[in-house]
C-alpha positions as a Markdown table, in Angstrom:
| # | Residue | x | y | z |
|---|---|---|---|---|
| 1 | Arg | 0.1 | 0.0 | 0.0 |
| 2 | Asp | 1.2 | 3.6 | -1.0 |
| 3 | Pro | 1.0 | 5.9 | 2.0 |
| 4 | His | 1.3 | 8.9 | -0.4 |
| 5 | Tyr | -1.7 | 7.7 | -2.6 |
| 6 | Pro | -4.3 | 10.2 | -1.2 |
| 7 | Leu | -1.9 | 13.0 | -1.6 |
| 8 | Arg | -1.0 | 12.1 | -5.1 |
| 9 | Arg | -4.7 | 11.6 | -6.1 |
| 10 | Gln | -5.5 | 15.0 | -4.6 |
| 11 | Arg | -2.7 | 16.8 | -6.6 |
| 12 | Gln | -4.2 | 15.2 | -9.8 |
| 13 | Met | -7.9 | 16.0 | -9.1 |
| 14 | Cys | -7.7 | 19.6 | -7.6 |
| 15 | Ile | -6.2 | 22.5 | -9.4 |
| 16 | Arg | -6.7 | 25.9 | -7.7 |
| 17 | Asp | -5.9 | 29.4 | -8.6 |
| 18 | Arg | -3.5 | 28.7 | -11.2 |
| 19 | Asn | -3.0 | 29.3 | -14.9 |
| 20 | Val | -3.3 | 26.1 | -16.7 |
| 21 | Phe | -1.1 | 24.9 | -19.6 |
| 22 | Ala | -1.8 | 21.9 | -21.7 |
| 23 | Arg | 0.8 | 20.8 | -24.1 |
| 24 | Asn | -0.3 | 17.9 | -26.3 |
| 25 | Val | 2.2 | 16.3 | -28.7 |
| 26 | Ser | 0.8 | 12.8 | -28.1 |
| 27 | Gly | -0.9 | 12.2 | -31.6 |
| 28 | Gln | -4.1 | 11.7 | -29.6 |
| 29 | Thr | -6.9 | 14.3 | -28.8 |
| 30 | Phe | -6.4 | 15.7 | -25.3 |
| 31 | Thr | -9.6 | 16.6 | -23.3 |
| 32 | Leu | -9.5 | 18.9 | -20.3 |
| 33 | Asp | -12.6 | 19.2 | -18.2 |
| 34 | Ala | -12.3 | 22.8 | -16.8 |
| 35 | Thr | -15.1 | 22.1 | -14.2 |
| 36 | Arg | -12.5 | 20.2 | -12.2 |
| 37 | Ile | -10.3 | 23.5 | -11.9 |
| 38 | Ser | -11.2 | 26.1 | -9.3 |
| 39 | Gly | -10.2 | 29.7 | -9.7 |
| 40 | Glu | -8.3 | 29.6 | -13.0 |
| 41 | Ser | -8.0 | 32.8 | -15.0 |
| 42 | Gln | -6.2 | 31.4 | -18.1 |
| 43 | Ile | -6.2 | 27.9 | -19.9 |
| 44 | Trp | -3.5 | 27.5 | -22.6 |
| 45 | Ala | -3.0 | 25.2 | -25.4 |
| 46 | Asp | 0.8 | 25.6 | -25.3 |
| 47 | Arg | 2.6 | 24.6 | -28.6 |
| 48 | Ser | 0.2 | 21.6 | -28.9 |
| 49 | Thr | 0.8 | 19.6 | -32.2 |
| 50 | Ser | -2.1 | 17.3 | -31.3 |
| 51 | Gln | -5.9 | 18.5 | -30.9 |
| 52 | Val | -6.8 | 20.1 | -27.4 |
| 53 | Asp | -10.5 | 20.1 | -26.4 |
| 54 | Ile | -11.4 | 22.1 | -23.3 |
| 55 | Thr | -14.9 | 21.9 | -21.9 |
| 56 | Gly | -16.7 | 23.5 | -19.0 |
| 57 | Ile | -14.8 | 26.8 | -19.1 |
| 58 | Ser | -16.0 | 29.2 | -16.5 |
| 59 | Thr | -17.1 | 32.8 | -17.2 |
| 60 | Gly | -14.0 | 35.1 | -17.0 |
| 61 | Thr | -11.5 | 32.5 | -17.9 |
| 62 | Thr | -9.3 | 33.3 | -21.0 |
| 63 | Val | -8.5 | 30.5 | -23.4 |
| 64 | Gly | -4.9 | 30.9 | -24.9 |
| 65 | Ile | -3.1 | 29.3 | -27.9 |
| 66 | Lys | 0.6 | 29.6 | -27.9 |
| 67 | Gly | 3.0 | 28.9 | -30.7 |
| 68 | Asp | 6.8 | 28.7 | -31.0 |
| 69 | Gly | 7.2 | 29.8 | -34.7 |
| 70 | Ser | 8.1 | 26.5 | -36.1 |
| 71 | Ser | 5.6 | 23.8 | -35.0 |
| 72 | Thr | 2.2 | 23.7 | -36.5 |
| 73 | Asn | -0.4 | 24.1 | -33.7 |
| 74 | Ala | -3.3 | 21.6 | -33.8 |
| 75 | Ala | -7.0 | 22.3 | -33.5 |
| 76 | Val | -8.4 | 23.8 | -30.4 |
| 77 | Asn | -12.0 | 23.3 | -29.3 |
| 78 | Ala | -13.1 | 25.5 | -26.3 |
| 79 | Thr | -16.6 | 25.0 | -24.7 |
| 80 | Phe | -17.6 | 27.6 | -22.4 |
| 81 | Ala | -20.3 | 27.3 | -19.6 |
| 82 | Ala | -23.8 | 27.8 | -20.8 |
| 83 | Ser | -24.3 | 30.9 | -18.9 |
| 84 | Thr | -21.0 | 32.7 | -20.4 |
| 85 | Thr | -22.1 | 35.7 | -22.5 |
| 86 | Ser | -18.7 | 37.0 | -23.2 |
| 87 | Ala | -15.3 | 35.3 | -23.8 |
| 88 | Ser | -11.7 | 35.9 | -24.5 |
| 89 | Leu | -9.2 | 34.3 | -26.7 |
| 90 | Ala | -5.4 | 35.0 | -26.4 |
| 91 | Val | -3.1 | 34.0 | -29.4 |
| 92 | Asp | 0.6 | 34.3 | -28.6 |
| 93 | Gly | 4.1 | 33.4 | -29.8 |
| 94 | Asp | 4.0 | 33.1 | -33.6 |
| 95 | Thr | 1.2 | 30.5 | -33.5 |
| 96 | Thr | 0.7 | 28.7 | -36.9 |
| 97 | Gly | -2.0 | 26.6 | -38.1 |
| 98 | Gly | -4.8 | 25.0 | -36.2 |
| 99 | Ala | -8.5 | 25.6 | -36.5 |
| 100 | Val | -10.2 | 27.2 | -33.5 |
| 101 | Thr | -13.7 | 26.5 | -32.5 |
| 102 | Ile | -15.4 | 28.5 | -29.7 |
| 103 | Thr | -18.7 | 27.3 | -28.3 |
| 104 | Gly | -21.1 | 28.7 | -25.6 |
| 105 | Ala | -25.0 | 28.7 | -25.8 |
| 106 | Ala | -25.4 | 32.2 | -24.6 |
| 107 | Met | -22.3 | 33.8 | -25.9 |
| 108 | Thr | -22.8 | 37.2 | -27.6 |
| 109 | Ser | -19.3 | 38.6 | -27.5 |
| 110 | Leu | -15.6 | 37.3 | -28.1 |
| 111 | Ala | -12.5 | 39.4 | -27.6 |
| 112 | Ile | -9.2 | 38.1 | -29.3 |
| 113 | Ala | -5.8 | 39.5 | -28.4 |
| 114 | Ser | -2.8 | 38.8 | -30.6 |
| 115 | Thr | 0.7 | 39.2 | -29.1 |
| 116 | Gly | 4.2 | 37.8 | -29.4 |
| 117 | Gly | 4.8 | 37.7 | -33.2 |
| 118 | Thr | 2.8 | 36.9 | -36.2 |
| 119 | Asn | -0.2 | 34.6 | -35.4 |
| 120 | Val | -2.0 | 32.5 | -38.0 |
| 121 | Leu | -5.1 | 30.3 | -37.1 |
| 122 | Gly | -6.4 | 27.8 | -39.6 |
| 123 | Ser | -9.9 | 29.1 | -39.1 |
| 124 | Leu | -12.2 | 30.5 | -36.4 |
| 125 | Ala | -15.6 | 29.0 | -35.7 |
| 126 | Thr | -17.7 | 31.1 | -33.3 |
| 127 | Pro | -21.3 | 30.4 | -31.6 |
| 128 | Ala | -24.2 | 31.2 | -33.9 |
| 129 | Thr | -25.1 | 33.7 | -31.1 |
| 130 | Leu | -22.1 | 35.9 | -31.6 |
| 131 | Lys | -23.0 | 39.5 | -32.1 |
| 132 | Thr | -19.5 | 41.2 | -31.3 |
| 133 | Leu | -16.1 | 40.1 | -32.3 |
| 134 | Thr | -13.3 | 42.5 | -31.0 |
| 135 | Ile | -9.7 | 41.8 | -32.2 |
| 136 | Asp | -6.9 | 43.7 | -30.4 |
| 137 | Ala | -3.8 | 43.0 | -32.6 |
| 138 | Thr | -0.7 | 44.1 | -30.9 |
| 139 | Thr | 0.8 | 41.8 | -33.4 |
| 140 | Ser | -0.4 | 40.5 | -36.7 |
| 141 | Leu | -3.2 | 38.0 | -36.8 |
| 142 | Asp | -4.5 | 36.0 | -39.8 |
| 143 | Leu | -7.8 | 34.0 | -39.4 |
| 144 | Gly | -6.9 | 31.7 | -42.1 |
| 145 | Ser | -10.0 | 30.7 | -44.0 |
| 146 | Gly | -12.0 | 33.2 | -42.0 |
| 147 | Ala | -14.5 | 33.5 | -39.1 |
| 148 | Thr | -17.9 | 32.0 | -39.1 |
| 149 | Gly | -21.0 | 31.6 | -36.8 |
| 150 | Phe | -22.3 | 35.0 | -36.3 |
| 151 | Val | -25.8 | 36.0 | -35.5 |
| 152 | Ala | -27.5 | 38.7 | -37.9 |
| 153 | Asp | -26.4 | 42.3 | -37.6 |
| 154 | Ala | -23.0 | 41.3 | -36.0 |
| 155 | Thr | -20.0 | 43.6 | -35.7 |
| 156 | Val | -16.4 | 43.0 | -36.0 |
| 157 | Thr | -14.1 | 45.6 | -34.4 |
| 158 | Val | -10.4 | 45.6 | -35.0 |
| 159 | Thr | -7.7 | 47.8 | -33.0 |
| 160 | Gly | -4.1 | 47.6 | -32.4 |
| 161 | Ala | -0.8 | 48.1 | -34.3 |
| 162 | Gly | -0.7 | 44.5 | -35.9 |
| 163 | Ala | -2.1 | 43.7 | -39.2 |
| 164 | Val | -5.3 | 41.8 | -39.3 |
| 165 | Asp | -6.4 | 39.4 | -42.2 |
| 166 | Leu | -10.1 | 38.5 | -41.6 |
| 167 | Gly | -9.5 | 35.3 | -43.8 |
| 168 | Ser | -9.3 | 34.2 | -47.4 |
| 169 | Asn | -13.0 | 33.5 | -47.4 |
| 170 | Pro | -15.7 | 36.1 | -47.6 |
| 171 | Ile | -16.7 | 37.5 | -44.2 |
| 172 | Asp | -19.8 | 35.8 | -42.7 |
| 173 | Ser | -23.0 | 37.3 | -44.3 |
| 174 | Asp | -24.5 | 38.0 | -40.9 |
| 175 | Val | -21.5 | 40.6 | -40.2 |
| 176 | Asp | -23.2 | 44.1 | -41.0 |
| 177 | Val | -20.2 | 46.2 | -39.6 |
| 178 | Ile | -16.3 | 45.9 | -39.7 |
| 179 | Asp | -14.9 | 48.7 | -37.7 |
| 180 | Ala | -11.3 | 49.3 | -38.0 |
| 181 | Cys | -11.3 | 53.1 | -37.3 |
| 182 | Leu | -9.0 | 52.5 | -34.3 |
| 183 | Leu | -6.6 | 50.3 | -36.1 |
| 184 | Tyr | -3.1 | 51.9 | -35.7 |
| 185 | Thr | -0.8 | 52.2 | -38.8 |
| 186 | Ser | 2.5 | 54.0 | -38.9 |
| 187 | Asp | 1.6 | 55.2 | -42.4 |
| 188 | Ala | -1.4 | 57.4 | -41.1 |
| 189 | Ala | -1.1 | 61.0 | -41.8 |
């Protein structure tokens, strides 16, 4: 009998007041049930080359995708709690590749922050309830094939110094306004 078994089990089952980093290079899908985490403010798919699925993300938690400039990031699927109306996605460190799917039954707004190099996603699928997408591009962000899943009369707002490519496909037909008035460019007169 292992006298440390209860302590080991407790460390595996309880994560409190921490940022959580998942690095999946296994070739298998990794699923993280965030309802088993208490007090987290960020959950990151950190340089993962295999798919990461995160479920039960609480309101106020930021989901992050971190790259390294050389590996191709795999898909990230983030499911927020049913009551979550707004969510945040951070993309950092020369992220390359992966499709990103954000889901949440009541989600109406999503904020994306791009930092730490040129970040490229394979695509971005958002909830069909999404009314507002805000992109703060400190560094360049490319949405790959584009963003989908908006509700009618949706708005996309882009700010920051980084270049933003909303995707190679036409923007979702439910988007009525694309506001880039606050986009900083060094060429502005």
